[in-house]
C-alpha positions in Angstrom: 5.5 30.0 -3.5 4.8 26.3 -2.8 1.2 27.0 -2.1 0.8 28.9 -5.4 2.3 26.0 -7.3 0.0 23.5 -5.7 -3.1 25.6 -6.5 -2.0 26.4 -10.1 -0.8 22.9 -10.9 -3.5 20.4 -9.6 -1.6 17.4 -10.9 1.4 18.2 -8.8 -0.9 18.6 -5.8 -2.5 15.2 -6.5 0.8 13.3 -7.0 2.2 15.0 -3.9 -0.7 13.5 -2.0 -0.3 10.1 -3.7 3.4 10.0 -2.9 2.9 11.1 0.8 -0.1 8.8 1.1 1.9 5.8 -0.2 4.7 6.5 2.3 2.2 6.9 5.1 0.3 3.8 4.1 3.5 1.7 4.2 4.2 2.5 7.9 3.3 -0.5 10.0 2.2 -0.2 13.6 1.8 -3.4 15.5 1.9 -5.3 12.2 -0.8 -3.2 10.6 -0.6 -0.5 7.8 -3.1 1.9 6.4 -2.3 0.8 2.8 -4.0 2.9 0.1 -6.1 4.7 2.8 -2.9 6.7 3.5 -3.7 8.7 0.4 -7.0 9.7 2.0 -5.4 11.0 5.1 -2.6 12.8 3.2 -5.3 14.5 1.0 -7.3 15.5 4.0 -4.2 17.0 5.7 -3.1 19.0 2.6 -6.5 20.4 1.8 -7.2 21.3 5.5 -3.9 23.3 5.6 -4.4 24.7 2.1 -8.2 24.9 1.5 -7.7 26.4 -2.0 -6.4 23.0 -3.2 -9.8 21.4 -2.5 -11.3 23.1 -5.5 -8.7 22.5 -8.2 -8.2 18.8 -8.5 -10.9 17.4 -10.9 -13.4 15.0 -9.3 -13.4 13.0 -12.5 -10.0 11.6 -11.6 -11.4 10.1 -8.4 -14.3 8.6 -10.3 -11.8 7.0 -12.8 -9.8 5.6 -9.9 -12.9 4.1 -8.2 -14.1 2.5 -11.5 -10.6 0.9 -12.0 -10.5 -0.3 -8.5 -14.0 -2.0 -8.5 -13.6 -3.4 -12.0 -10.3 -5.1 -11.4 -11.5 -6.6 -8.1 -14.4 -8.1 -10.0 -12.2 -9.5 -12.8 -9.8 -11.2 -10.2 -12.6 -12.5 -8.0 -14.9 -13.8 -10.7 -13.6 -17.4 -11.0 -13.4 -18.1 -7.3 -16.7 -16.3 -6.6 -18.8 -18.4 -8.9 -17.0 -21.7 -8.2 -17.7 -21.1 -4.4 -21.4 -20.2 -4.8 -22.8 -23.7 -4.4 -20.6 -24.8 -1.5 -20.5 -21.6 0.5 -23.8 -19.9 -0.3 -25.0 -20.1 3.3 -22.0 -18.3 4.7 -22.1 -15.7 1.9 -25.8 -15.1 2.4 -25.5 -14.7 6.2 -22.5 -12.4 6.0 -24.4 -10.2 3.5 -27.4 -10.1 5.8 -25.2 -9.0 8.7 -23.9 -6.1 6.5 -27.4 -5.0 5.6 -28.7 -5.4 9.2 -25.9 -3.3 10.5 -26.9 -0.6 8.0 -30.4 -0.5 9.5 -28.9 -0.2 13.0 -26.6 2.6 11.7 -29.6 4.5 10.4 -31.6 4.2 13.6 -28.7 5.0 15.9 -27.5 7.9 13.7 -30.9 9.5 13.7 -31.0 9.1 17.5 -27.7 11.0 17.6 -29.1 13.8 15.5 -27.1 13.0 12.3 -28.4 13.4 8.8 -28.4 10.8 6.0 -25.1 11.9 4.4 -23.3 11.8 7.7 -24.7 8.3 8.6 -23.8 6.9 5.2 -20.2 8.3 5.5 -19.8 6.8 8.9 -21.2 3.5 7.7 -18.8 3.4 4.8 -15.8 4.2 7.0 -16.8 1.8 9.8 -17.1 -0.9 7.2 -14.0 0.3 5.3 -15.8 0.4 2.0 -14.4 3.1 -0.2 -16.9 2.7 -3.1 -19.7 3.0 -0.5 -18.3 6.4 0.3 -18.4 7.3 -3.4 -22.0 6.2 -3.7 -22.9 8.3 -0.7 -21.0 11.4 -2.0 -22.8 11.0 -5.4 -26.2 10.6 -3.7 -26.0 13.8 -1.5 -24.1 15.8 -4.1 -21.4 17.1 -1.7 -18.4 15.9 0.3 -20.4 15.8 3.6 -20.1 11.9 4.0 -16.3 12.1 3.8 -16.0 13.6 7.3 -17.8 10.6 9.0 -15.8 8.2 6.8 -12.5 9.7 7.8 -13.4 9.6 11.5 -14.8 6.0 11.4 -12.2 4.4 9.1 -9.3 3.9 11.6 -11.3 1.9 14.0 -12.9 0.1 11.1 -9.5 -1.5 10.6 -8.2 -1.7 14.1 -11.4 -2.9 15.7 -11.6 -5.9 13.3 -8.0 -6.8 13.8 -8.6 -6.9 17.6 -11.6 -9.1 16.9 -9.5 -11.5 14.9 -7.0 -11.8 17.9 -9.9 -12.4 20.3 -11.5 -14.9 18.0 -8.2 -16.8 17.8 -8.0 -17.0 21.6 -11.6 -18.2 21.8 -10.8 -20.9 19.2 -7.8 -22.0 21.3 -10.1 -22.5 24.3 -13.1 -23.9 22.4 -11.7 -25.4 19.1 -14.1 -26.3 16.3 -13.4 -29.3 14.1 -11.7 -27.0 11.6 -9.4 -25.7 14.3 -8.3 -29.3 15.0 -7.4 -29.8 11.3 -3.9 -28.5 10.4 -3.4 -26.4 7.3 -2.9 -28.5 4.2 -0.2 -27.0 1.9 0.2 -28.4 -1.5 3.0 -31.0 -1.9 4.0 -34.0 -4.0 5.1 -37.5 -3.1 6.6 -40.4 -5.1 4.7 -43.5 -4.0 5.6 -47.1 -4.5 2.4 -49.1 -5.1 2.2 -52.4 -3.1 -1.5 -53.0 -3.1 -3.2 -55.2 -5.8 -6.5 -54.7 -7.5 -6.5 -50.9 -7.6 -9.0 -49.1 -9.9 -7.9 -46.7 -12.7 -6.4 -43.4 -11.8 -9.6 -41.6 -12.8 -11.3 -43.2 -9.8 -8.4 -42.4 -7.4 -8.2 -38.6 -8.1 -10.7 -37.8 -5.2 -9.7 -39.1 -1.8 -11.9 -40.3 0.9 -11.8 -36.9 2.7 -12.7 -35.0 -0.5 -9.3 -33.8 -1.6 -8.2 -33.8 -5.2 -5.0 -35.5 -6.3 -3.1 -35.1 -9.6 -0.9 -37.9 -11.0 2.0 -36.5 -12.9 4.4 -39.5 -13.5 4.5 -43.2 -13.4 7.5 -45.6 -13.7 6.7 -49.2 -14.6 9.4 -51.8 -15.5 12.0 -49.0 -15.7 10.0 -47.0 -18.3 8.8 -43.6 -17.1 5.9 -41.6 -18.6 3.0 -39.3 -17.8 0.0 -41.4 -16.9 -3.4 -41.4 -18.5 -6.7 -41.6 -16.6 -7.3 -45.2 -17.5 -4.0 -46.5 -16.1 -4.6 -49.0 -13.2 -1.6 -48.9 -10.8 0.1 -52.2 -10.2 2.5 -53.4 -7.4 6.0 -52.1 -8.1 4.8 -49.0 -9.9 6.2 -45.7 -8.8 3.7 -42.8 -8.9 4.4 -39.1 -8.4 1.2 -37.6 -6.9 0.4 -33.9 -6.2 -2.2 -32.8 -3.6 -2.8 -31.4 -0.1 -0.1 -32.8 2.3 -2.4 -34.6 4.7 -4.6 -36.4 2.2 -1.5 -37.2 0.1 0.2 -39.0 3.0 -3.0 -41.0 3.8 -3.3 -41.9 0.1 0.3 -43.2 0.2 -0.5 -45.4 3.2 -3.6 -46.7 1.4 -2.0 -47.8 -1.8 1.6 -48.5 -0.7 4.4 -46.5 0.8 6.5 -43.4 0.2 9.2 -44.5 -2.2 12.9 -44.0 -1.6 13.3 -42.7 -5.2 12.1 -39.2 -6.1 11.0 -39.4 -9.7 11.1 -35.6 -10.4 14.9 -35.7 -9.8 15.3 -38.1 -12.8 14.8 -36.0 -15.9 16.1 -38.3 -18.5 12.8 -39.6 -19.9 10.2 -37.2 -18.4 11.0 -33.6 -17.6 9.2 -30.6 -16.1 9.1 -26.8 -16.4 7.2 -23.9 -15.0 5.5 -22.3 -18.1 3.9 -18.9 -18.0 0.4 -19.0 -19.4 0.4 -16.1 -21.9 -1.7 -17.6 -24.8 -4.8 -15.5 -24.7 -6.8 -18.3 -26.1 -6.7 -20.0 -22.7 -7.8 -17.0 -20.6 -10.5 -18.3 -18.3 -10.1 -21.9 -19.3 -10.0 -24.8 -16.9 -6.9 -27.0 -16.6 -8.8 -29.8 -18.3 -9.4 -27.5 -21.3 -5.7 -26.8 -21.9 -5.5 -30.1 -23.9 -2.2 -31.0 -22.4 -2.9 -34.7 -23.1 -2.2 -33.9 -26.8 1.5 -33.7 -25.8 1.3 -36.6 -23.3 1.7 -33.8 -20.7 0.2 -33.2 -17.2 -0.1 -30.1 -15.1 0.9 -30.6 -11.4 0.9 -27.1 -9.8 -0.4 -23.7 -10.8 1.5 -20.8 -9.2 -0.6 -17.6 -8.9 1.1 -14.7 -7.2 2.9 -16.4 -4.3 0.6 -19.4 -3.9 0.9 -22.9 -5.4 -2.5 -24.4 -6.3 -3.0 -28.1 -7.1 -3.8 -28.2 -10.9 -7.2 -29.8 -10.5 -9.0 -30.4 -13.8 -11.7 -27.8 -12.8 -9.3 -25.1 -11.7 -9.7 -21.9 -13.8 -6.4 -20.6 -15.0 -5.5 -16.9 -15.5 -3.1 -15.2 -17.7 0.2 -14.9 -15.9 -0.2 -18.2 -14.0 2.9 -20.3 -13.9 2.0 -23.9 -14.7 4.3 -26.7 -13.6 4.1 -29.0 -16.6 5.4 -32.6 -16.7 6.0 -34.1 -20.2 8.3 -36.3 -22.1 11.6 -34.4 -22.7 11.1 -34.3 -26.4 7.7 -32.7 -26.2 8.3 -30.1 -23.5 9.1 -27.4 -26.0 5.8 -28.1 -27.8 3.9 -27.6 -24.5 5.8 -24.4 -23.8 5.0 -23.0 -27.2 1.3 -23.8 -26.9 0.9 -22.1 -23.5 2.9 -19.1 -24.6 5.6 -18.7 -21.9 6.0 -15.0 -22.6 6.7 -12.7 -19.6 6.1 -9.6 -21.8 2.7 -10.8 -23.0 1.4 -11.3 -19.5 1.8 -7.7 -18.5 0.1 -6.3 -21.5 -3.7 -6.2 -21.3 -6.0 -6.6 -24.3 -6.9 -2.9 -24.8 -10.2 -3.8 -26.5 -11.4 -6.1 -23.8 -10.3 -3.8 -21.0 -11.9 -0.6 -22.3 -15.0 -2.4 -23.5 -15.4 -4.1 -20.1 -15.1 -0.7 -18.3 -17.6 0.9 -20.7 -20.1 -1.9 -20.1 -19.7 -1.6 -16.4 -20.3 2.2 -16.5 -23.3 1.7 -18.8 -24.9 -0.8 -16.4 -24.3 1.7 -13.6 -26.7 4.2 -15.4 -29.6 1.7 -15.5 -32.2 2.8 -12.9 -33.4 -0.1 -10.6 -36.9 0.4 -9.2 -37.2 0.1 -5.4 -40.3 0.7 -3.3 -40.8 4.4 -3.3 -37.7 5.2 -5.3 -35.2 4.1 -7.9 -31.5 3.2 -7.5 -28.5 3.2 -9.8 -25.6 0.9 -9.2 -23.2 3.7 -10.1 -19.5 3.7 -10.8 -18.6 1.2 -8.1 -21.1 -1.6 -7.8 -21.8 -1.9 -11.5 -18.2 -2.2 -12.7 -17.6 -4.8 -9.9 -20.6 -6.9 -10.9 -19.7 -6.7 -14.6 -16.1 -7.5 -13.7 -17.2 -10.6 -11.8 -19.1 -11.9 -14.8 -16.4 -11.1 -17.4 -13.7 -12.4 -15.1 -15.5 -15.8 -15.0 -15.9 -15.8 -18.8 -12.2 -15.0 -19.4 -12.6 -14.4 -23.1 -15.4 -14.1 -25.7 -14.1 -15.0 -29.2 -11.1 -12.8 -29.9 -11.8 -10.5 -27.0 -9.9 -11.2 -23.8 -11.6 -9.8 -20.6 -9.1 -11.2 -18.1 -6.2 -9.1 -17.0 -2.8 -10.6 -16.2 -2.3 -11.0 -12.5 0.5 -8.3 -12.1 -1.4 -5.8 -14.3 -4.6 -6.3 -12.3 -2.8 -5.7 -9.0 -1.1 -2.5 -10.3 -4.3 -1.0 -11.8 -6.2 -1.9 -8.6 -3.6 -0.1 -6.5 -3.5 2.9 -8.8 -7.3 3.1 -8.8 -7.6 3.1 -5.0 -4.9 5.7 -4.6 -6.5 8.0 -7.2 -9.9 7.8 -5.6 -8.9 8.2 -2.0 -6.4 11.0 -2.8 -9.0 13.0 -4.7 -11.7 12.5 -2.1 -9.3 13.5 0.6 -8.2 16.7 -1.2 -11.9 17.7 -1.6 -12.9 17.1 2.1 -10.1 18.5 4.2 -11.9 21.9 5.0 -15.1 20.1 6.0 -13.1 17.8 8.3 -11.2 20.6 9.9 -14.5 22.4 10.6 -16.2 19.3 12.0 -13.4 18.7 14.5 -14.1 22.0 16.2 -17.6 20.9 17.1 -19.2 18.2 19.3 -20.7 16.7 16.1 -17.4 14.9 15.4 -17.8 13.0 18.8 -21.2 11.7 17.7 -19.8 10.6 14.4 -17.0 8.7 16.2 -19.5 7.0 18.6 -21.6 5.8 15.6 -18.5 4.5 13.9 -17.4 2.5 17.0 -20.9 1.0 17.3 -21.2 0.0 13.6 -17.7 -1.7 13.4 -18.1 -3.5 16.8 -21.6 -4.7 16.0 -20.6 -6.0 12.6 -17.5 -7.8 13.9 -19.3 -9.4 16.8 -22.2 -10.6 14.6 -19.8 -12.1 12.0 -17.9 -14.0 14.8 -21.2 -15.3 16.1 -22.3 -16.5 12.6 -19.0 -18.0 11.9 -18.8 -19.9 15.2 -22.4 -21.1 14.8 -21.4 -22.5 11.3 -18.4 -24.3 12.8 -15.7 -22.1 11.1 -12.2 -22.5 12.5 -10.2 -19.4 13.5 -8.4 -19.2 10.1 -11.6 -19.2 8.0 -13.2 -16.9 10.5 -10.3 -14.4 10.2 -10.7 -14.6 6.4 -14.5 -14.1 6.7 -13.9 -10.9 8.9 -11.4 -9.5 6.4 -13.5 -10.3 3.4 -16.7 -8.9 4.9 -14.8 -5.8 5.8 -13.3 -5.6 2.3 -10.0 -4.6 3.8 -6.6 -5.8 2.4 -4.8 -4.5 5.5 -6.9 -6.8 7.7 -6.3 -9.7 5.2 -2.5 -9.1 5.4 -2.7 -9.2 9.2 -4.8 -12.4 9.2 -2.5 -14.1 6.7 0.6 -13.3 8.9 -1.3 -14.3 12.0 -2.1 -17.7 10.6 1.2 -18.3 8.9 -0.1 -18.2 5.4 -3.0 -20.6 5.9 -4.9 -20.8 2.5 -8.2 -20.9 4.3 -7.8 -17.2 5.2 -7.5 -16.3 1.5 -10.3 -18.5 0.4 -12.8 -17.1 2.8 -11.7 -13.5 1.9 -12.2 -14.2 -1.8 -15.7 -15.7 -1.3 -17.0 -13.0 1.1 -15.5 -9.9 -0.6 -17.8 -9.6 -3.7 -21.3 -10.0 -2.1 -20.6 -7.9 0.9 -18.8 -5.3 -1.2 -21.8 -4.8 -3.4 -24.2 -4.9 -0.4 -22.3 -2.1 1.4 -22.3 0.1 -1.7 -26.0 -0.2 -2.1 -26.6 0.2 1.7 -24.5 3.4 1.8 -26.4 4.8 -1.2 -29.7 4.1 0.4 -28.6 5.5 3.8 -27.5 8.8 2.1 -30.9 9.2 0.5 -33.0 8.7 3.6 
């Protein structure tokens, strides 16, 4: 009875897999969970037990999920990716080269083990935990053959890198780099009493000697409190409220005076503050400096995105849904709030024109053939939406069209996309996996997966150590190059929320993500 319902009602079968996969993905073992990949294993189990289900769930649903997943990652990563290109191009380039070099080794070792192109591509995608790479391989060979290798290699693709992070942390404890000796710098604020004479205007004090950016949100002079402008030169007796990384902030206080006994933000009689939700679509993709807060004699101190407080540097790109801590004269705070929007409802509703047009553009770019020596290549439904998403995420908006998605909406669509794709792929490949496990071929697939993951992890650690990366940034580099949120979650917990983990992840994710998709597609065609 149940089996007939699942075969006759494919949507019930699909959502049974998604529900079971979500529950499986939430189970944590030694602090690690499978996340969305739980849907893959649930789909494989159901279709292996009930092979008829493998033929009834439309593959188009999986393609839709993949496109959503890749496009939303691109939109979210666009601002940080382009802003980090100049400063971190070397690390990004070397990590991408490692990913491509490992693909070459995978091809040579796979052929030596007697595996064909589709199997090698599947193992490579699983060992590097790159779901869209699996999709590219499946499209290239025209069957679900790569899914078997992907399923066998994926678990170690997660666990092997987590073990590498633990070992790299122990290595850093014995041989610390300069970064390892520097403590994390969470954002904070201080009220400083100025005692030094002859200080330059605030515009010249925003960048500290160690390269950190400070934001000045309040000044009290002769009992009168206001938000300062860039031309104000601090004088002895002034009280300044300053926002920035804690270490540089403390050193700045010692340089210009001392930490004051008074805490200016506690006095809200003349100048007040509020966390304002950015929902005015006109400012999607704008920099803090482009918000025009000076029109209201206002200053932005922090920008809260998700669970992280960022210093509101003038060049920081804001996103819809950000909560901006605004400091302004009491009588003008309502004007600032109205200008920025402050609508919770607006920041969960996407611009339907921008969203659908962006997806259409990504899919269209995926159809364009790219000439390569001896063949042509298409970016497909994963790499192309990601690249388009990166560009549109950096733009934010074009005229009346808003490309950016609110933070919460982006996260939800990304999760749904990953679940749809992995669940659908799992449902289509269970019979092939069951058959493979009865042969010695599965052992060869496992060996290749262990080799690929281990080689990539060791090479990335070697590159990171050679570049002087500390353990925190190295952990973020491994998680980003592996494109694996579960590894990122482990690394963030391991390093007590150090922002350097997230920053390295955001920088490495896009280039290695695209490189692995293209590598898997090429491997499948060889």
